[in-house]
C-alpha positions in Angstrom: 31.5 0.0 -37.8 30.6 -3.5 -36.6 28.0 -4.1 -33.8 30.8 -5.6 -31.7 33.0 -2.6 -31.9 30.0 -0.3 -31.1 29.2 -2.3 -28.0 32.9 -2.3 -27.1 33.1 1.5 -27.3 30.0 1.9 -25.1 31.3 -0.6 -22.6 34.6 1.2 -22.3 33.0 4.7 -22.1 32.2 5.1 -18.4 30.2 8.3 -18.9 28.1 6.9 -21.7 27.6 3.6 -19.9 26.4 5.5 -16.8 23.8 7.4 -18.8 22.5 4.0 -20.0 22.6 2.2 -16.7 20.7 5.0 -14.9 17.7 4.4 -17.1 17.4 0.7 -16.1 15.3 -0.9 -13.4 17.1 -1.4 -10.0 16.7 -5.2 -10.2 18.5 -5.2 -13.6 21.3 -3.2 -12.2 21.7 -5.8 -9.4 22.1 -8.5 -12.0 24.5 -6.4 -14.1 27.0 -6.0 -11.2 28.4 -9.4 -12.2 29.1 -8.4 -15.8 32.6 -7.1 -15.0 34.7 -5.3 -12.4 34.2 -2.0 -14.3 30.4 -2.4 -14.3 30.4 -3.4 -10.6 32.4 -0.2 -9.8 30.0 2.0 -11.8 26.8 0.5 -10.4 28.1 0.7 -6.8 29.5 4.2 -7.1 28.0 7.1 -5.1 27.7 9.0 -8.4 25.2 6.5 -9.9 23.4 6.2 -6.5 22.9 10.0 -6.5 21.7 10.0 -10.1 19.2 7.3 -9.3 18.1 9.1 -6.2 17.1 12.2 -8.2 14.7 10.1 -10.3 11.2 9.7 -8.7 10.7 6.1 -7.7 7.4 4.4 -7.9 6.0 2.4 -5.0 6.5 -1.2 -6.0 4.3 -2.6 -3.2 3.3 -2.5 0.5 4.7 -4.7 3.2 1.7 -5.2 5.4 1.7 -6.5 9.0 -1.6 -7.7 10.4 -2.6 -8.2 14.1 0.9 -7.4 15.3 2.0 -10.7 13.7 5.6 -11.5 12.8 4.9 -12.1 9.0 4.3 -9.5 6.3 1.9 -9.8 3.4 3.1 -8.2 0.1 0.6 -6.0 -1.6 1.8 -5.7 -5.2 1.3 -2.2 -6.6 3.6 -2.4 -9.6 2.6 -2.9 -13.3 4.6 -6.2 -13.3 4.2 -9.1 -11.0 6.7 -8.4 -8.3 7.7 -11.0 -5.7 7.7 -10.3 -2.0 11.3 -9.4 -0.8 10.6 -11.4 2.4 7.9 -12.9 4.5 9.5 -12.3 7.9 12.7 -10.7 9.0 15.7 -12.1 10.9 19.1 -10.5 10.9 22.3 -12.6 11.6 22.1 -14.7 14.7 19.5 -12.6 16.5 17.2 -14.9 18.5 14.3 -12.4 18.2 12.3 -11.5 15.1 12.9 -8.1 13.5 10.0 -5.7 13.0 9.6 -2.9 10.6 9.1 0.5 12.2 9.2 2.8 9.2 9.9 3.0 5.5 11.8 5.9 3.9 12.7 6.2 0.2 13.7 2.6 -0.2 15.2 1.9 3.2 13.5 0.4 6.2 14.1 1.2 9.9 13.7 -2.0 11.9 13.9 -2.9 15.6 14.3 -6.1 17.6 13.9 -6.4 21.4 16.1 -9.2 22.8 15.1 -11.0 26.0 16.0 -9.1 29.2 17.1 -6.1 27.1 16.0 -2.6 28.3 16.0 -1.1 24.9 15.5 -2.5 21.4 18.3 -2.8 18.8 17.7 -0.7 15.7 18.7 -1.5 12.1 18.6 0.2 8.7 17.8 -2.4 6.0 17.7 -2.2 2.2 15.3 -5.0 1.2 16.3 -4.7 -2.5 19.9 -5.5 -1.9 19.2 -7.5 1.3 21.9 -5.5 3.2 21.5 -4.1 6.7 23.5 -2.3 9.4 22.9 -2.3 13.1 23.0 1.1 14.7 25.2 1.8 17.7 23.1 1.9 20.9 21.3 5.2 21.6 23.1 6.9 24.5 21.2 6.0 27.7 21.5 9.2 29.7 20.1 8.6 33.2 17.6 6.0 31.8 15.8 8.6 29.6 12.9 7.0 27.8 12.9 7.0 23.9 9.6 8.3 22.6 10.2 7.7 18.9 13.0 6.8 16.5 12.6 8.0 12.9 14.7 7.4 9.7 15.5 10.4 7.5 16.8 9.6 4.0 16.7 11.7 0.9 18.6 9.9 -1.9 18.2 13.0 -4.2 20.5 15.0 -1.9 22.9 12.6 -0.2 23.8 8.9 -0.2 23.8 9.1 3.7 20.9 8.8 6.0 20.1 10.1 9.5 18.1 8.6 12.4 16.3 10.9 14.8 15.5 9.9 18.4 13.1 11.8 20.6 13.9 11.3 24.3 12.7 12.4 27.7 14.6 15.3 29.1 15.4 15.7 32.8 14.4 19.4 32.9 10.7 18.6 33.4 8.0 16.0 32.7 7.0 17.8 29.4 10.5 18.5 28.3 12.2 16.5 25.5 15.5 16.4 23.6 16.6 15.1 20.2 19.6 13.0 19.3 20.6 12.4 15.7 22.6 9.5 14.3 24.5 10.0 11.0 25.5 7.2 8.7 28.3 9.4 7.5 30.0 9.7 10.9 28.5 6.5 12.4 27.8 8.3 15.7 25.0 9.8 17.7 25.0 13.5 18.8 22.7 15.6 20.9 20.9 18.6 19.3 21.7 22.0 20.8 18.3 22.7 22.4 15.5 20.8 24.1 11.8 21.6 23.6 8.6 21.5 25.6 5.4 19.6 24.6 2.3 19.3 26.7 0.4 16.1 27.9 3.4 13.8 27.7 3.0 12.7 24.1 3.5 9.4 22.5 5.7 10.2 19.5 4.7 7.5 17.1 4.7 7.1 13.3 6.9 10.1 12.5 7.2 10.8 8.8 10.2 12.3 7.0 9.5 14.8 4.2 11.3 17.9 2.8 14.1 17.6 5.4 11.7 17.6 8.3 10.0 15.0 10.5 6.2 15.3 11.0 4.2 13.9 13.9 0.4 13.9 13.5 -1.3 13.6 16.9 -4.9 12.5 17.8 -5.4 14.6 20.9 -2.4 17.1 21.1 -1.0 19.7 18.8 0.8 18.2 15.8 4.5 19.1 15.4 7.4 18.9 13.1 11.2 18.9 13.5 13.1 21.1 11.0 16.4 19.2 10.5 18.2 22.2 8.9 17.5 24.6 11.8 17.1 21.8 14.4 14.0 23.3 15.7 10.6 21.8 16.7 7.6 23.8 15.6 3.8 23.3 15.8 2.4 22.1 12.5 -0.7 23.8 11.2 -3.6 21.4 10.7 -6.8 21.5 8.5 -9.9 23.0 10.1 -11.8 20.5 12.2 -15.3 20.8 10.7 -16.5 17.7 12.5 -16.6 19.2 16.0 -15.1 16.2 17.6 -12.0 16.3 19.8 -10.2 13.1 18.9 -9.6 11.5 15.5 -10.9 8.0 14.9 -8.1 7.3 12.4 -5.6 9.1 10.4 -2.9 8.7 7.7 0.3 10.6 7.2 2.6 9.6 4.4 4.6 10.5 1.3 4.6 9.6 -2.3 6.7 11.0 -5.2 7.8 13.9 -3.1 4.4 14.9 -1.8 3.2 14.7 1.9 -0.5 13.6 2.4 -2.8 13.7 5.3 -6.1 12.0 6.0 -8.2 12.7 9.1 -11.3 10.6 9.9 -13.2 11.7 13.0 -16.0 9.1 13.0 -16.3 5.4 12.1 -19.8 6.2 10.8 -18.4 8.2 7.8 -17.1 7.0 4.4 -16.6 10.5 2.9 -13.4 12.4 3.6 -10.7 14.7 2.1 -7.1 13.9 1.3 -4.8 16.9 2.0 -1.5 17.7 0.5 1.1 19.9 2.3 2.0 23.1 0.4 5.4 24.2 1.4 6.4 27.8 1.1 9.5 29.7 2.2 7.7 31.4 5.0 5.1 28.9 6.0 3.4 25.6 5.2 -0.3 24.8 4.9 -2.6 21.9 3.9 -4.8 22.1 0.8 -7.5 19.7 -0.3 -6.0 17.5 -3.1 -8.6 14.7 -3.4 -12.1 14.0 -2.2 -13.0 10.4 -1.5 -16.4 8.7 -1.3 -16.3 5.0 -0.3 -20.0 4.5 -0.4 -20.0 2.5 -3.7 -17.3 0.2 -2.1 -19.7 -0.4 0.9 -22.4 -1.4 -1.6 -20.0 -3.9 -3.3 -18.5 -5.2 0.0 -21.3 -5.1 2.7 -19.0 -7.0 5.1 -17.6 -3.5 5.8 -20.8 -2.7 7.7 -20.9 -3.6 11.4 -23.8 -3.0 13.8 -23.1 -0.5 16.6 -26.6 -0.4 18.1 -30.0 -1.6 16.8 -30.4 1.5 14.6 -26.7 2.4 14.0 -23.8 0.9 12.1 -20.2 1.7 11.4 -17.7 0.8 8.7 -14.6 -1.4 8.9 -11.8 0.0 6.8 -8.4 1.7 7.1 -6.4 3.8 4.6 -3.0 2.3 3.9 -1.3 4.5 1.3 -1.9 7.4 -1.0 0.0 6.6 -4.3 0.9 9.4 -6.6 1.7 8.4 -10.2 3.8 10.4 -12.7 0.5 11.2 -14.4 -1.6 12.5 -11.5 -4.8 11.3 -13.2 -3.7 7.7 -12.4 -3.1 8.4 -8.7 -5.0 6.3 -6.2 -5.7 5.3 -2.6 -5.0 1.9 -1.1 -7.7 0.8 1.3 -7.8 -2.1 3.8 -11.2 -3.8 4.0 -12.1 -7.0 5.9 -9.9 -9.8 4.4 -8.9 -7.7 1.3 -7.3 -4.7 -0.1 -8.9 -2.3 -2.6 -7.4 0.3 -5.0 -9.6 3.4 -5.3 -8.8 5.7 -8.3 -9.2 9.4 -7.5 -10.1 10.6 -11.0 -13.0 8.4 -12.0 -13.9 7.0 -8.5 -13.5 3.4 -9.8 -12.2 0.7 -7.6 -10.9 -2.9 -7.8 -9.7 -5.6 -5.5 -5.9 -6.0 -5.6 -5.3 -8.5 -2.7 -7.0 -11.2 -0.7 -5.8 -12.3 2.7 -5.7 -15.9 3.6 -8.5 -16.9 6.0 -7.5 -16.5 9.6 -7.7 -19.5 11.9 -7.3 -17.4 15.0 -10.8 -17.4 16.7 -9.8 -14.4 18.7 -9.8 -12.3 15.6 -13.1 -13.7 14.2 -16.7 -13.5 15.2 -18.7 -16.6 16.0 -19.8 -16.9 12.4 -16.2 -16.8 11.1 -16.5 -13.2 9.9 -13.6 -10.8 10.4 -14.2 -8.4 13.3 -12.6 -5.1 14.5 -9.6 -7.1 15.7 -8.5 -7.7 12.1 -7.6 -4.0 12.1 -5.7 -3.9 15.4 -1.9 -3.8 15.1 -2.1 -3.4 11.3 0.6 -1.4 9.5 1.7 -1.0 5.9 5.2 0.1 4.8 6.2 1.2 1.3 8.6 -1.0 -0.7 10.6 1.1 -3.1 13.4 -0.5 -5.0 16.8 1.1 -4.2 20.5 0.6 -4.5 21.2 2.8 -1.5 24.0 1.7 0.8 23.3 1.1 4.4 
């Protein structure tokens, strides 16, 4: 049988061709869409999208915003040199810039507040395919304030996504309701029941995992929203061995199907645990997955040290992402230091610099000697970039 006839058989066998295509990188699939109408149909089919969604996807990089600025630095985490999907975002003819609010399994939830608008517009955007959709306005019942808007997308279970909005409820000052948008129906709907929460929370940085949305709070009970049962419950937290009431910083994020938590109660500490959520049928609990000691990094990068008083100093750093690899011995932590980003390997405690930021010319964010100050960490956020063919 000639090579040509073998290739022709494969090309005309849709099942066999699908088995081959599902093993290829997403960027290659985007290029192969132009091979033929048949290939285009297979690559854009829900079947291939669902097959791809069941495969764990590595984090290609981080899209990092600094100082609440409009531009994003691309922190490459892949084995190959990947290019930034964008530097800043604008959609269509919108006069205002678009900001990333959340990343979820390859899709980005974005917002843009137009001049004189009472509420922002929300978008779901696939940076790999450069496609986006604008969500219909969230129903504005009696001017209720939106506390948080969170994207929920699990490509291993469905090609459709949902967006969850937490709003004030008119029942009382501590009462809230949830509305859910479905990309399958294209509409918002109100959940059946409201819930109470003390101290008028700021629902920010919700994280979707295992068909629930988790909110980690600094001063109030942490909670999660079970999307199957549409119930809000209190989330158990690790024991507070520091004796302090409020967290100095924390991280809550997912990687390869795992949910991770970091709680740092003091800026004077460089040793902390990384917890992983253990999900059981009857309960969920945090277990210590990794232990981190950044002291050697402080020795190599003394610019992390800042004087607090004459005999005290604290450390400038923030945790950007816990990255789980297929081989867990290769998993690592991404840490933001003054003017740079470091990769810290959990197994051997080694570290290396993976990104340098361009020098800032904004004197407001620098000390008198040109050094980076605490302001370099204000308004900083990092969002996972995962290549995906998901439709929006």
